[in-house]
C-alpha positions in Angstrom: 7.7 5.3 -12.1 7.1 5.0 -8.4 10.6 6.0 -7.6 10.3 9.4 -9.4 10.7 11.4 -6.0 7.2 13.0 -6.1 6.2 10.9 -3.1 8.3 9.4 -0.3 9.3 5.9 -0.9 7.8 5.1 2.6 4.4 6.2 1.4 4.7 3.8 -1.6 5.6 1.0 0.9 2.8 1.9 3.4 0.2 1.8 0.5 1.5 -1.5 -0.7 1.5 -3.0 2.8 -2.0 -1.9 3.5 -3.0 -3.4 0.0 -1.4 -6.8 1.1 -3.2 -6.7 4.4 -6.6 -6.0 2.8 -6.3 -8.9 0.3 -4.7 -11.2 2.9 -1.4 -11.8 1.1 1.3 -13.0 3.5 4.0 -12.7 0.9 3.2 -8.9 0.3 2.8 -8.1 4.1 6.1 -9.8 4.9 7.9 -8.2 1.9 6.6 -4.6 2.5 7.1 -4.9 6.3 10.7 -6.0 5.5 11.2 -3.0 3.2 9.9 -0.6 5.7 12.0 -2.1 8.5 15.1 -1.8 6.1 14.2 1.8 5.5 14.4 2.6 9.2 10.6 2.7 9.8 9.5 2.1 13.4 7.6 -0.9 14.6 4.9 1.3 15.8 4.3 2.7 12.3 4.5 -0.6 10.7 2.2 -2.3 13.1 -0.3 0.5 13.1 -0.9 0.3 9.4 -3.7 -2.2 10.0 -5.4 0.3 12.3 -4.2 3.6 10.6 -7.4 5.4 10.9 -6.9 6.0 14.9 -3.1 5.6 14.9 -1.2 8.9 15.7 1.9 7.8 13.7 0.9 8.9 10.3 1.1 12.3 8.5 -2.1 13.6 6.9 -0.7 12.8 3.4 0.0 9.2 4.4 -3.6 9.0 5.8 -5.0 10.2 2.5 -2.9 7.5 0.7 -4.1 4.8 2.9 -7.7 5.9 2.7 -7.3 5.7 -1.1 -6.0 2.1 -1.0 -9.1 1.2 1.2 -11.3 3.0 -1.2 -10.0 1.0 -4.2 -9.6 -2.3 -2.5 -12.6 -2.7 0.2 -15.9 -3.8 -0.8 -18.0 -0.9 -1.8 -21.6 -0.7 -0.3 -22.6 2.4 -2.3 -21.6 4.4 -5.2 -18.3 5.4 -6.3 -15.1 3.8 -4.7 -13.3 7.1 -4.7 -15.9 9.9 -4.3 -15.1 13.5 -5.2 -14.6 14.4 -1.7 -11.8 11.9 -1.2 -10.3 12.9 -4.5 -10.3 16.6 -3.4 -8.7 15.7 -0.2 -6.0 13.8 -2.0 -5.4 16.8 -4.3 -4.7 19.0 -1.2 -1.8 16.8 -0.3 -0.5 15.5 -3.6 0.1 17.5 -7.0 -0.8 16.0 -10.4 2.5 14.0 -10.6 2.5 12.8 -7.0 -1.2 11.5 -7.4 -0.4 9.7 -10.5 2.6 8.1 -8.8 0.4 7.0 -6.0 -1.9 5.6 -8.4 0.9 3.7 -10.2 2.2 2.5 -6.7 -1.4 0.9 -6.1 -1.5 -0.4 -9.7 2.0 -2.0 -9.2 1.0 -4.0 -6.2 -2.4 -4.9 -7.7 -0.5 -6.4 -10.6 1.5 -8.7 -8.3 -1.3 -9.6 -5.8 -2.8 -12.3 -8.0 0.8 -13.9 -8.2 1.1 -14.1 -4.6 -2.4 -15.4 -4.0 -2.5 -18.0 -6.6 1.0 -19.2 -6.8 1.9 -18.6 -3.1 5.4 -17.6 -3.2 7.1 -18.2 0.3 8.8 -15.2 1.7 12.5 -15.8 2.4 12.9 -18.7 -0.1 15.3 -18.5 -3.0 13.9 -17.9 -6.6 13.0 -21.3 -8.2 12.0 -22.8 -4.9 10.0 -19.8 -3.9 6.4 -21.2 -4.6 4.3 -23.5 -2.3 2.3 -24.7 -5.4 
């Protein structure tokens, strides 16, 4: 569902990298960084995901996607995690299909984050010997 072409694969990987950074998952940050490198992304863009708000490397649509990730995952101090203003901003960059695809991309990484945080798979180890626990 995340590869339906409505949003660039790079955006999916950026969103999933930022999610891994926020929750502190080495497995996911290493995996998503590798996927971005293999797709030809620059080191500047990959490195700047952690500080995307003031980095000059992202499109407006990518910035909205990264803002949505933070809204969903960062601790909320008041009200809704995704306020109407952020939703409206996202709608300016993504049509319904793309917004749902972005939502599914975030849901996909959120499904696998507990596996990485609990079982602690080791990046680069073969299946079967891939967990530190």
